[in-house]
Steps between C-alpha positions, in 0.01 A plus 500: 500500500279263690259259340155433651304188416128461582326161503141410584450159663201289610528268800210257558338493843433181693136608525296813419577800720208722601478832685197719557541751219629285212409207281674169584864484393610179328865598458747762611618738230826681569742730324873438537746783439870436446748786486846408370806720521853384418401139530332538839124438518243611753147360500162600636149358484157653545145383460324609182212640701332664201402152377293439812391854586387689186539844661867435579754676270651274235812359662705420189426844353618659824825309487559579130442870570806494726720295266696790349578658837602166654722405207665841517593439864209616720553413865253351745455847649428638153218248464313655792424800281506326161239236582198493734485253786365163394579172329690638203748697710544203734634272228741767373608613847573146620701434185708814557531416873650159424716641219645765732560241773692275262701790363604595855572141596220505756214266576143622486475516878819705523362740238185530710711611797429197719766362732461129431378259237127432501387249759214255442151650541155350539252601230125488511332255270208661317158337465312635201149643542247217473200353679534431872499129428777518242715736707454270797613206290808691382575598859480135607757413235728777631427485872866424581614832356581758770288781350224518240382811319134500392379694200158647588280789392156355417189404690552208734850595610450415868378158396813459292728585790302272735535212254876555474539527876310174550720325245829651626450563873866560584606712203551875518257689277518832320241625253497723194171657397653664190287816549180293498335612825296799612560686824188336648627153411839574652343615827285188508777259402790609722374350831399180322836471333675558832303212650614280211862584572571720199811709577495756218259646241636623170341785300134468595382824337568648155775762465347841550299379799798480733366786711207278605742284697525781753161372622639151561638355821769275348464205734677320216773702325413617150749503213507743207562322169331670206513823705879479546689555177818684595628760746246754380222275635615507861342832621152369412560176696611640835235450767296278269711191441741316727683308227624577151535229235804573283487341154765561239240511222338791680808695611661461159807310613754459778621858495166642610410195712808544718419868551136417579611234749721748685233773511221261604708359783585852617127576519436190712326280245537125515626359170356239270683399182265384225516377144303458182482175304853431378810284507803505728650773283232734640511355854879514551518880538199486734684236703751770596223734616336212686787503750339813646138380496257364759290333231643353180298415190737377230317179413464574127710201387294267721196584289676420170524160335880553488756765586823621339829320537714624789191644664433550867478178697154431646494243778134501594445865585861575581682695231879469466731697272722256307874537460459532120213744474273595211551867603729698722 
């Protein structure tokens, strides 16, 4: 018999984190799942998204609902039918993924089917949604980073991007509207964003309005985030988006994320690997997926006041997997 342990943790942020559709976050709240079998332990972490988004299913309840099946030996493949995609399944799946790797004497990257250990990647650094002046000031403080990601989705967004560009003239820029724009705004904004050197726009419209993107000339490639959950999302994205953002807290773990990655690449999508607020325990599995990505957003630990021991190594915006890892 296995034993599953579930722990809720709070991790203070360096400063409040704001996106278009939520109140400011003052801390990250995560759920850690440990699955132990014969003295071997696998771990996984997910964001407790129900704390910040009231309509989101209760994460701890979702994990507890799967406890009996997991402790009786459910596999990662079993989870795909036992639990819906989302945060709860991610924590359990990543715990089982690491457990299985250790039992087989494999590393996480070997379990994922990759040919070599993860190489360093460059992550975006996210600027929280704020006034143009404050975002410009934050950009000035981070102008030496290779790429900044701007949280947008309210009136004045072009002014925000212009302020950031003025403060960080040589930095690559990507933006995330977090479903906060209308079709008319998107049509108006795209040429202006192109002039400001923005190289990618993430989830401008709400899910359910994806078909409207057929009216858009994507002079800047558009990424599906909230509209891309798992493999079942892909048919609705073809011909509308050029990029898919794969997040473990959406796919419900590595098992589905690896399958989504393969199918998305086969359909010709560019790949972005994203994250929620979390520690290196959540980022380490995403680090494996990031080896296949054009854009990498695993800066969660950079937003925290502190990270876990044995976490990923952040040298500026470069992310390095340590020899003694927190996961995998």
